[in-house]
N, C-alpha and C positions, 0 to 999 in steps of 0.2 A: 438632484442629479438628472441630467437629460437622458432619456431613453431613445432607442432607435428601432426602426423596422427594416427588415432586409428581405430581399428575394434571394433565397439560397438555392443554388444548384448543387445537389449532392450526387457525384458520380460514384456508383457503388463499386467496391473492389471485388476481388475475384470470387469470394465464396459467400456473399450475403445477398439478401434481397430486403428492401425496405417495406415494412408493412404499410399498406395504403388505407387501412381501415380507420374510420374515425374513432376517436377515443375520448371518453369523458374524464380521463385521468388528469389531464393537464389543462389548466385554465390560466390565461395571462394574468400576471400579478400587477403589471404596470402598463398603462396605455402608451402607444408609440407617439413620438413627437416629430421625428424626422426620418428620412430614408437613407439607407446606406446599402451598397451592393457588395455582397461577399461571394466569393467562389470557393467552395470547399472541394478539393480534389483528393480523394483518398489515395494514398501512395501504396505501391505494391512491392516496396523494397525496404529493408532496414539495414543500412550499411554498417552499423556498429556491432552486428552479430558476430560473436566469437566463433572460432573454428569448430569447437565441439558442438555448438548449437547448430551451425550449418550442417554438420554431419547428421545431427539428430533429426533435422527437418527436411533435408534436401530431397529425400525420396518420397515425400508426401506431397501430393498435388491437390489443389482445391477441387472439391467434388462437383461444383457447378459454376458456370460463368454467367453473370448478369451484367449486361452492358447497357442497361436501361438508365435513363436519367430522370430523377424525380425532383420536382420543384415545388416549393410551397413557401408562402410568406410567413416569416417568423419575426418576432420582436427581439431586438438585442436586449439582453438582460439589463435592467435598471435596478441595481441594488447598491447598498452602501459598501463599496469596496474597501473603505478605510476602516470598517469595523467588522470584518469577517471573523467569526469564531470558528471553532471546529465542530460544526453541526451540520445536519442534513438540510440542504437547500434543494428542493425538487427541481429537476432540470427537464429537458425535452424528451430525450430518447434513452432507452436501455436496449441491451443486446441479449438475444435469446438463441440458444442452440441446444438441441436434445439428442440423446442416443439411448439405445437399450443396453442392458447389461450384456457384456460380451461383444458389443458392437463398437462402432467408431462414430465420432461426431462428424456430421456432414454439413448440411445446409443451415446457416444461421440467418437471423433477420433482426433489423432494428424495429423496435416498437415504441409507442409512446410510453413514457415513464408512468408507472402506476402500480397498483396492487396486482399480485399474482394469485392464481388459484392453486391450492395443494390439497390432495386427498388427506383427510385426518390421519390416515395410516401411512403417510409418506415416510420413507426411511429417515429423512433428515429430522422429522418431527419426533419420531418414536425412538430412534436409536442414535441420533446425532451424527449421521453419515453425511458430513459436509466439511468443506474447506473454503477458505477465502484468501484473497491476496490484497495487497494495497500498493499502489504506485501513484505517481503524480505526473501531470502535464503542466508545463510552464510556458508563458507567453514571452517571446523575445521582444527586443526593442523594435525590430522590423515587422512585428506582427505574426511571424511564423511561430510554430509550436514545437516544443521539445519534450520528448518522453525520455525518462531516465531508466536505462537498462531493463526494458520490458521483457527481454528474452530470459533474464534471470528469474523473474516472477513466473514465467511459463515453466521453466525447468523445476522450480520449487513446487509448483502445483502438481506437476507430473510425479515428483517424488512423494508428495503427500497423498496423491490419489492412489498410488501403489500401496501405501501403508493402510489406507482406508477402504481398500477393495473397490475402487471406482475407476471407470474409464476416464480419460482426460483428453482435452484438446491437444493437438500437436503444438509444438512451439510456433510454427508458422500460423496456425489457426488462431492461437492465443494472441499473438502480436497483431495480426490483421484485425481481429475483433476489437482490440484496444484502440487501434488507429481509427476504425470506423466509428466507434462510440465517441471518441474524443472530438472528431471532426463534425459529427452530427450535433454535438453540444458545444460547438466552438464559442458561441456567444457567452457561455458561462465561465470561460477561462479568464481569471482576473488579469487586469493590467499588470505589467511587470512591476515587481516590488510590492504588490498588494496581496499576494497569496498565490495559490495554485489550484488546479483542478484535481481533486482527489478521485482516484479511479478504483472502484471496488469490484473485482471479479469474484464470482461465487461459483462453486461446484457442489451440487447437492444431489442426494438420492431423492428424487421427486416421485418415484413410483411407489405404489401402495404395497406394503408388506406387513403382515401381522406377526408372524414368527420371526425370531432373530435370524436375519439373513441379509445379504446385500440386496438393495432395492432393484427392481426389474427395469427401472428407467432413471436417467440422469439428466439434469438440466445445468447448463453452463450459462451464467447470466453476468452482465456487467452493467453497473450504474455508476454515475459520477455526481460529484457535488463540489462547488467552489468552497475552499476552506482558507482559514487563516492559521493562527498558531494553535497547536494542540493543547499546550498548557496555557492557562490564563496569564501566567507570568510572561509569556512570550519568550524571547531570547534573554532570559534572566534566570538566576539560580533557583532551582527547585529544592524542596526539602523532603528527604526520604526517611522512612522508618524500616528497619530490618525486621522481617517476619521469620521467626524460627520454629513456629508450631504448625502453621498451615503451609502447604507446599503447592507449587504450581505444577510440578511434573515429577515422575518417578522413572527410574531406570527400566527400560523395556517398554515404556508407555509411548505416548504420542506427543511428548513435549518438543520433539525435534521437527514436527510438521505443523503447518498452520491450520489445524482443525478447530472447528468452532468451540468444542468443549473445553479447550485449553483456556479460553477467555472467560467463560462462565465461572470457572473454578477460582478465579482471582477476585471476583466481585465482593465476596464477603470481607476479605482482608483489606481490599482497597477502600471499600465504603467505610470501614472502621477507622482506617488511617486518615481519610479525608475529614471525617467527623472530628478528629483531633487536631486538624489544621495542617496535616502533611499533604504533600502533593501526590505521593504515590508510595508503593511498597517495593522493597528490595528483598527478593527471595533467596534463601539458602538451599543447598542440596539437602535432600530428605534422608540421606544415609548418615552422614557425619554431622549435619547441621552446622557446618563450619565454612563451607566454600560458597562463594558468590555464584549465583546463576543468572537471573534476569530481574529487571523491573517488570511490572505487570505486562507491558507491551513494548519494552525496549531492551536492548542489550546494554551492558554496563562496561565502562572502561575506568581504569585507575592509573593515574600519572604520578611517577616519581622520577624527578630529574628528567633525563632524556628518554626514559623508558615508559612506554605505555603498555599496560597489561590488561588483558580481557579474558574471561573464562573461555576455555577451549570448547569446541562443539563436540559433544559426546553423547548425543541422543536425547538429553533432557533440555537442551537449549536450542532455540530457533536459530537457524543460520540466516541471520538478517542480511538483507542486501545492502542496506546503509552501513551496517557493521563491516561487511566485506569491503565496501568502498572506502570507508574511513581508514581501515587498515592499510590499504594501498596508498591512499593520499598521505597518511602519516609517514609511511616509509619514504615516499617521494619527497617529503619535506625534511628528511634527515632524522626522523625519530626511529628508535628501536622499538619494535612491537613484539610482544610475547603473548602467545595464545597458550594458556596453561591453567592449572588450578590456582585460583586466587582466594586466599584466606580472608575471612571477614576482618581479621586483625590488621590486615594491610591498609584498611580504611583509615586507621588512626595516624599512620605515618605518611599518607598520600599527600602530594602537593595539590592535586586536582582530582575530581571525579566527574565523569560526564556520561550521559546516556545517548544512544543512537537509535533511530528508527525512521521509517518512512514518514510517519506523521510529524515527529518532532525534529527530524534531521539530526541536529546535535543539540542536546539540552544540558547545560552545565548544572552540576549539583552543588547547592550552597551548603547543605549539611546532611549528615546521616546520623540517625539516632538508633542506638543498639543497646538493648537492656537498660534503657533509661539514660544512657550516656550519649550526649550529643557532640559530634565532631563537626566543626565548621571549616570551610575552605575559602577564607578570604571574604572580602566585602562585595565583590562583584563577579563578573565573568572572568574565568581563568584565561590566561594568555594562550594556552594550548587549545582549549575549547574554542576560543574565538578564532584562532588561526585555522583550525580544521573546518569549522563551520563556514568561514569566509571562502576558503578554497573550494569546498564542495558545492556550496550554493551558487557561487559564481559560475561554476561549470554547469550546474543543473539549469541555470537561467540563461545560459548562452553569453555570459559576460566575460568569459575566459575561454581560451582555446581548449578544445577537448582532445588532449593528447592521449587520453585513455580509450578513445572510441567508445564511450559509454552512452552517448545521447543519440536519439533518433529524431530527425527533424521532419515535421509535417508542414505543408504549405496550404 
């Protein structure tokens, strides 16, 4: 595969500055063979923002303005785009912004991607005071970049931060930081149809604290990585096992926010399931041990006729952004969608089952095993799963008109 070098001019948006210090973190993996000129201009607007988001962020102004232009020669990524998995590929830049407990986030900066320093007594290390988000950037046919509903991730982080006693960036700060990070790493966005750029914002208690208490300092960080399919099967049926003894979340806990501890809690059951040949685990509620909740990192949907049912959001289930989008897409396609308690027994009679999430988008379920009994759903991808996947991904990649006003275009 031929690689390229580019002279990139990055015009900084309203609230960041680019770190000019040399860094040992990033070393080129591939030598350049030809030159190409790119101009990356960070945008200061996001037209798809909903009314409530605008109201939440309109009174917040950037704390500083940097109108400097920073140029440096960078090599266009030369990786095997046809064989991207879902794993970390170190890229060029990450975004940093800090604030004290009780304060507000102000000035952020782009730094070379690499390791970070944390005090051993940092709140995130000792008491798990941390959140993360996940979203994607897609390359269009014309080379422009699309983000998918970034303001929704910003709002979900704010909700989670409140639950975890942390300050959080404003919606405007979050979205602009995502734009800055994506454009600074533009050469890592896969060609259309080859994958996407996965964007991972983190919010953590980085200040040192020994006794159990909120950390005195917080760090907001974003890094990115080009990715392919989350499951090795790709857009192919996955096989789930129902877990009835170990639970992902409890009423009154943190299952409804994207805190880091929620994911460590599923590793034991997930590892055991994969060792037995299953793709992932489907969890039941911890009270009745009867109602569906989530797969390890995905929401679950059950199809019967023209009705699509999914567990209602009730504090133990993460309000997935892809989940929310699929519900709207399904209704626009003429399906009836029910958000309610869904019994595990309904899996037996279902026509189709599928999962949704940022990483997987839509993942059809080929079988579910419960108490040793396996229920299968046809030989391939279900018609409903395929239809919803196609509609949503075409919108995300800019192949269909965005009548929902969900995408944000970067040039």
